[in-house]
N, C-alpha and C positions, 0 to 999 in steps of 0.2 A: 807585929804590928797587930790583932785585933781590932774585929770588928763592932760597933757600939749596943751591940743584939735588936739594934731600930728594924725591921722591916724595908726597904725605900722603896718610894712610889712604882706603880704598873704603867708603866705611858703605855703599853697596847699586849691587850686580851686575846689568846685565839675566839674565833668565834665556833661557839659549841657544835653548830648546821653546821662547822663545815666539815665534811669527805673527799679526803684527799688523797692520792701514794699513798703516805705517810698511815692513813688509816685500815685503806686497803691491805698495805701487807701486817699490818698487826693480826688485823682480822684473817691474813694468809697464814703467819704462823703459828695460829690460833688450832689453824685447822690442816692444817701442815704438820705443824714442829707437835701439836697440843701445848703450846708458852699461851696460858694465856698474860698478857699484860693491860694491867688498870689505867696506866699510863704510858706519856714518856719514860719516866723513869723506869717505870718497872723491864722495859722495853729494851733500855739502855743497859741494867745492870743482865738480863739475860745477854744481851750483843758482845758483854767482855768477859759471862761467865763459862757457854757457851763456842768458841771462835768457829768449829765446828759447823755446830747448828746457824750460828748468824750467817756465815760468809757465803753458805750451800744456802742457803734463805734467799739470799742477793742475788747469788745467779738466777735462780732461780724461776724468781718472779722479775728477778727484772731484765730476764731472756738474754742473758749472759751467755754469748755463739763460744763452744769445744768442739775442737776437729777433729779433738782426738777427747775420752774422756779423762779423766783424771782419777788418782790409781786414793787417794784421800784430800784432805782440803788443807791439813794443817799437820806433811808428818812429823815433823820437827820443831818446837813452840819455842827455842831457845833463841833468845835476843845478847847478838846479833848471831845469824845463821838459821833462822826460820824459816822451815820449809813448806811452799804454799803449794800445792796444787799440785804436782809431782806428776807426771806422765800425761798432761794438760795440754794441748795449742791450741792458738786462736792467736787473732793480730785483733790490733789497736783500729787501724782503718776501713776494716770489714763493719766493725759497728759502727763507725761513723758513716756512711758510705751507700751500707749493703738499702733496700729496700725496705721499709715500712713507716710504721706508724710517727707521722710527721718529716717521713725522708721521699717521698714522692715523689715523682721524673718534677713534677710542677712547682715542689710547695719551694720557699723561700730558706734555702739552709742559709746563708749571707747576705746582712746588709753593710758594707762601705763608705765612710765617709772621712776624705782626707779635711783638712780645716782652713783648706783654701776652696773646698767645696766642691770637688773632686767626692764625687761617689761613681757607686757601681750596687747593685743589686743581683744576687747568683742564687739559679733555682734551684736542688739539689742532681738533674735532670745533667744540671751545664759543670757543677762542681763535680762529677763522676767522671764526666770528657775530658777539662781541665786535668785532674790528677790523673787520668791516663796518659796521658800528651807527655805531660813534667816525669812518669811513671815510664817511660819510652824511651826519654831525654838521657834518663839517672842509667836505664839497662844498655844501650848504647853506649856508653861512655863507662860501662864496667863494673860498675856496682850492684852488687848484691846481699846478700847475709855476711849481719856485721861488717859492714862494710859506713864512715862516717860521713854521711851529707851536713855540712854547714850554713848557716843564714847570717849576714852583716846586712836584715832587712827591719823595715820597720813591720806593724802590726796589720798588714794586705793581707789580701786576696791571693798575691802571688808567693807568698811566703807558706800563708795554712795549703797552697796546693804543695808544695815543695816538701812541706812537712809529710803530707799526708800521703804521698810518694813515695817518699823512703820509707815510712811507716810500713805499706802494702809491701816492699821486698826485704823485711824484716832488715834493713839498713838504720844507725842510729842515728837519730839528730839529736842537731846542738845548734843553738843560735844567739846572736849580741845583736842590741839596739844600734842603729847605724852615727846613734851619736857616742858611742865607745870608743876612743881614741887608738891611735894604732896598739899602743903599746898592750892596754886594755882587752884588746884583741886577740892578740897573741899568745896571751897568758892561758889563756883560755882555749883558742883552737889548735896551737903549737900538741898540745899535750894532750890532742883524740886523735892527731896526724888524721887530716880530710882526705880524703877521694875527692869532692865536688866540695867546691863553693859556693853557696849563690848570694849572689851580690847584686844593690839600689844602684845607680852612677848617683843619688845624692836624696835630702830630704828637705822636710818644710817642718818651720816648727817658729810659733813664735810672730809668722807672719814674712822669715825672712827664708831662703832657702839656700843650701849649702851640698858643695858639689866633692862628694868623698871619696870619687875615684882616685886624687893620689891614696888614702886608706886603703884602698882596693892592692891598689900596686902594691902595697907597703907591704901590706900581708901575700897574695901571692910569692912573694921572693921570700918570703919565711917561712913558707909551708910546701918544704919540698918533694911530697909525696899527694898533690896538686892535680888528679888529670884533668883538668877543665874546673874554669871557673866564668861562671854563667850569667852574664849583667840583666838585668831587669830595669828598662828605661824606666827610671819611677819618679826621677821629675822633668823629666828631657823628652819625649819619644823619639826624639831622633840624637838620642846621648850612645856612642858607641867607646870601646876602650883596646888598646890594639890588643890580643893575643887573647883576648872575650869570646865567649859561643854567646851571641843576641840570645836571649829568651826567647824572642817569637822562634829562631829558628830552631832550639831544642824542644822548642815545645810540639816542633810542624807535625810530625809524624807523630798519628794516635797510635792506640794500641791496647792488647786485651789488661782491662783495669780485672786482672787478681788477685789474689791477698797469699804470702807465708805464714803455714801456720805454723807458726816457732814458739818455742815452750814458755809454760808458762810468768820464768825470771830471763827469759829472752829482754836483752835491754830493747829500750825504746830512744830515749832521749838522755844526754847528760844536761843536768842544770848546776851551776858554781856558784858557790858560795862567795859570803861577797869578796872573800881575797884584801883584806884592809889591811893586815900582818903578815901579805906572804901569797906564793900564788894559788888563786882559787881553787876549791876538792872540788876536783869533779863529781855531782853527784850522778850515779845511776839506779835509774826507775823501771821498772818492766812492761813489758806489755799488759801481764795481770791486772799486776798490782794496779797501776793507775786506770785500768776498766774499773775492774770492781770495786776502787777507790772513790773513784769521779762518778760513774752511775749512781751508788750508793747516796754520794754527795749533792749530786743536782738532784736526781728523780725522788728521794726520801726526805734529804735536809728541808732544802729549798724544793721542791715542791715543780722543778719546767718539765717542761715535752713540749708536745705538739701542740701548734697555737702560740707558744709562750715566748716571749723576743729577751734574752740574756745579751745583758751590756757589762763588763765593766773593763776601768781604764788603766791600760797597764800599754809595756811596751815588751817587745819580744824579749828581751832581759831579765823581766820577773816571772815569776813562777803562776801569777794570775793569768798571761796569756795559755800556755798549757790547760791551768784550768776553766779558760774563757771557753774554748776552743772545743774546750767534752760537752758544750752543749748537743754538740751535734750526736754523739751517742744517744743522749733523752730526746731526741727527735725538737727543739726547740731552736729555736730563727738564734745566727748567733749576731749582735752588732758590734765592729769592729769601729774603732776613731783609733786616728794620724793624728795627732798633733801633740800641742799647744791646751789645757786642759783650758785655763787661765785667758783664748786667743779668739775673737776681743778682749774677751773680756770677760767676768767668772758665769754671766752664763751660757756658754759653749756647750758645756755636756745638755745641760739643762732641756736646751732646744731641741738638741742632740736623742732626748726623751719624747721629749716632746712629739716626734719628725714620727720615729721609727713604735712610740707605739707601747716600748719598753716594761714588760714586766717586772724583771727583777734585774736592779739600775746598781748596778757596782763602782766601788771608790774608795781614795784609801781615808784613813781616819787626816792626815791634814788637806786632805781637799774641804768635807767636810766641816774643820773649824777655819777654812781661807772664807770657803761662801756667808757663814755665821760675820766671821769681823766684817766682810763684803757687805752689811749689812740685808744680803739675799730673801725675796720673801719666793722660794720658787710656786707655793701653794698660788698664790696672787697672779704669777708673771705668765706662768704658762702653764698646757694642759697637761698635768701628768694622772687623769683618771686611768687608762692601762696599769700604773706600778702600784704594786702590790707591798714590794719588798724595798728595802735601801741596804747595800751589803755594805761593810765596811772594816775595812786589814790595814794588814802597815805598820802602824803604832796602835797603843790602847787610847776608845773614842772618850773623850772629856765626858764628865756628868756636863758641860755647858752644852755638847754636841748631839747629845742623846733631847738635852731639850728643845733646842734646832730643829733636829731635824721633827719629832711630837710637835714643836708647832710652825712651824716656817715649813714646812714640807706638805705631814699631812698626821694626827694623828691614828690615821688608819692604817699607814703604812710601815708594815711590822720592817725595825730597826736588827737588820742581823750581823751585829759585833763579833768578827770571829780573830783568831788566831790562830798560826798553824807553824809553817814555815817550809821555804826550800827543802831542808830537807825530806823531807815526807812529803812532798807535791796537794798537802791537801789540811785544812783543818782540824786540830786535835778540838778545840769548842769554837762553838758558834751557835745558830738557832736548832729552830725546831717548828715545826707550824702549828704544834699542840701546844707549844713554852710558853709562858708569857714574856714580856719586855722587859727588866727591870730595870729601874736608872740608874745607872753608870756599870752594870752588868753584859755579857756576853750566859746568855740563856739556860745554855747545856753544852755536855761535850756530847760530841758526834758518837753518833751510834757506829761501835767496833773498837772505839778505844779509851781503855783504861785511864783518864786521866785523873791524878792524884794530887797532894802534897805533900809533899815531906821534909821535915827540921832536918836541923844539922846530923842527926844523928841517922837518921835514915828511916823515921815514923813517919807514918802517915797520920796527920793532923786536917780540922776539921774549923772551919773560921777564924784560921790563925794562917802569918803570910811565910811562905816556905818556893822548896826549890819546885818547879813541873816538871812533874817526870811521871814516862807510861810502865806500864807494870807489864805488858800485853803487848805483844807482837801485834803487829799492823800489818797490811798485802803492800803497802808503797812506801814505805821504810826502805831504803834503800840498796838495792842488792851488791852496793859496795860502792867504796872511791874508786875515779876511774885512775890506774896505774898502781892501789894499793892489795898487793896479793897476795901479800899475807893477812889484810884485815887490821893489820895494827893500828893506824893509824883512822880508819871507823870506828874501832872502840876507843883507840882516845877523846874522841871527838862525841861520845855520846853515854857510853860505857864503864869509864872509869873509875868516874863515885863512887854511883853504885852495881854490884854484877849482877848484871842482867835484866838491867833493866835503869832503859832508855833515861837520861837525863838532858832535856829539852832549852836550858840554858834562860830560859823565862823564870820569874816571882809571880808569883798569885797566889790567892787566899782562894781557898773550894768554900762556900756558904754552904749552909743548912738545906736548903732548899735544891742544893744543886745548878746551882749557878755560881760562874769566877769572875777572879776581875785579876787586870792582867798589871802589875808592876814596873812593867818594864823586866830587863836585861838582871839576872843576879851578878853579874858577875857587873854592873856599875851601880851597886847598890849604894843608897849612902847610908851609911849608916858614922851616927853622931853621937859618942856619947853612951854608945849599948840601943839610943834609938835608930833603929832602920825603918826606911822608906827608901819606896821605889821612884827612881827620875820620874819618871810617869805622873806622880803625885806632886812632883814641884814643878813642873811644864802646865799639871795643868792649872796652879794656882797664877805664875806668873807669865803664862799666856795665853790666860783668863785679861786680860789688861788690854787694851786698846791699842793701846801705846806701844806692848812688842809684834813684834810682830812674827818674831824667831827666839829661841832660846837657848844654850847647852848649857849645864849644872856640871860643873869637876867638884868630888873630892881628890885633896894632893892627899889622903893619909897612904902614908906606904903601907904595904902588905904585912898584914901582923906587927906594924911598929908602933911602942909601946906609946908616942905622940902622937895629938892627930894633928895632921896638917892644917889646910885653911880649905873652908869653903867658898867655889870662883862658880859666876854665875857670869857671864857670857848674855848681855841681848841683843838683836838685831832691834835700833825702834823705827817703826814707824814713819812715816814723811813728818817731817813739823814737831811730832814731839822729842822732848830733850830728857834725859835719865836726872839732872838733878828735882826736876818738879814732882816725876813718880815712884822715885827710890824708897821715900820716909813710908812712900802705900805699899810699893811691892815689902818693904820688910812689915808691915803689920798687917798685911795676910798672908805673908807666910808664918810667922810667930804665930800666930790667931787659931792660921788654917793648918797647920802641922806641925811642929813646936819651936819652941824656943830655939832651939839646937839646930833647928833646919836653915835658918839663915843667915843666910851670905855672908863671908867677911870684907867680902870685899864683890862689884859691883862691875863689870866692863864692858864698853859697846864695839862692838865689833861689825862689821861689815858683812858677812853672812857666815852662818853658822856650815862646818864641813861636814857634808855627807855622803856615804855612798853613792853607785853610781847605782842603784837601787832606791833612795832616799835617806836610805837610819842615820840618825846622828851617830856621828863617829865618837863617842862618851868615853872610850876607853882606849885607842889610840891617844886624845888629847890628850889624857891625864897621864899615858905612857912621854910622852912628849917633854910635859912641866915637870913630869917627873926625872928627865936627865936623856934618857934613853931615845939612844943616836933615829931621829925622824925613821933615815932610809930603812931602822928594823920598827919601829914603830907604825907605820904606815906604808903601806901601797900607794904611791899617787895615784900610780895606771888605776887606783878602783874608785878614785873619787869623783865627784862630782864636777868639780872644780880643787884643783890643786891649792892654787888660791888662797883660797878659803886657810889654809893652812898658816900663811903669813902670819897673824898674831900672835897664836900660838910659838910660835918657831920664835920669835923675836923676844915672849916673857923668856923659853927657856934658854938662851944667850942670857939674857940679862940678871938670869935669877932668880926673879921675882914672878 
């Protein structure tokens, strides 16, 4: 599939008079590296052609602190196996907590809100003291370099404090959101054999309180290496649990706030793949890789810094939490929210943005779609005068979503649609303050990310849809998968298709403008009679109808089969809607906007679309179930937000229809 060649409408144009950090960086590399970049495209070309020059420039310009100097920037550029900054030592927590611009003792580090009205403001001076106390608690329980500290905890102050304390010691962090079930948490934490578990007594969501102490008890019994379980009284100030250490006791004593100087590639945290078809893969990222990638992304791509307020709606089980707290690295104030973004109504997060004068407001593409469908016009309802950019990720943002932001939030607001992954805890493609926003397109490749599209033969293509690949290493690529000692699983995950090239698994079109359109996962492409279409295209049409609240499309064609299987569309209807009333319109729209081949053979009503714990639609697992795969092999139910959502598909598989 190729584009029609017409350039789309421009929704946002950079102010030519704006002179921000990216312009300053461009001038710096001209002076210090002899590189003249006339525009962002030139700067990006240099950033991927000269990895040594670019990443050393990020280190110097952004003030990355190495305790011991590095011998080289990139000693080995093979993928996998790139060797970044050998000999250099540093620490993530030192960059987040050391006094500096935006991090003076009285500067606000964090604004926290919970959906029920609980709030807390923490200055950098207070944050340093809190981390010093949590660090002392960890030391008292024998935690040191390389030990694992895990948290079953929400997006709260205590969670952030515990992470920074662990990082300061060179311990390895991992977290799950408290709404994860016991099986899902065990499948993640048991792999890494933690020393300390930090857990809340419960959480609040959608106006209800949930006591998770039974889950904590179950988990403790399944993690034999634990030296301590620390209970944070998050729901009930008087909460207790036998055999646990109260947070107040754990942090009663203070100690020195020191930072272990660790090698560049020393593990910082373990994130996890969705685990829909087996145990979640433990993805290990390094101190150095994350510091460099996040400083680059936050300071240069988003131009965050002192005086700015950074928000992204996330839980601790999604990589966007790890990205959000990186705001501390650049001296921005981080705004944390815990709860249901739609409670008591869809205005909740917009009111948060108004109260805290949020500068960069990050959400998921489905949240923007939900705001659109709710008829929201935030620009008319809230004072968003401080907001200059909206971030969108988690799924492709529809054309209607782009239009809605420009119309209902503000045409002056930059739409920072991004795509990357937990795999790198970063964005491959996103925005830049000097690049326009075109309707329905992600503006540019991130600096240092060599992003191209490949055809089925491994040839680079432009303005045609192909596999999204990364042809040169990035510092935040995984150091390893946990317990993948020979690197076999890591190689199979990203490098099995194109030797030495990272295949990400997304279907993308690179435009002649250097912008990008993501069409969904390449393993769930709708290939009908040789006409390939991404599922994102399909959802944009179907979910553009007010009567459709959500949808899932499945092409039942078997891989390599000569005969084409049925194309099925499952819809969750809005209250009061009838499928019989809208099916003819759906068919007509899909025929005209996609192709006659992409009109479903059948529409089916369901109550809920199966999604992972991080909100991703389960296209491939459902396809496997409908093909007759044993459900327990097709999907790990512990990885699902609501395992009951599989019921209609299991019933269909049993019927053989």
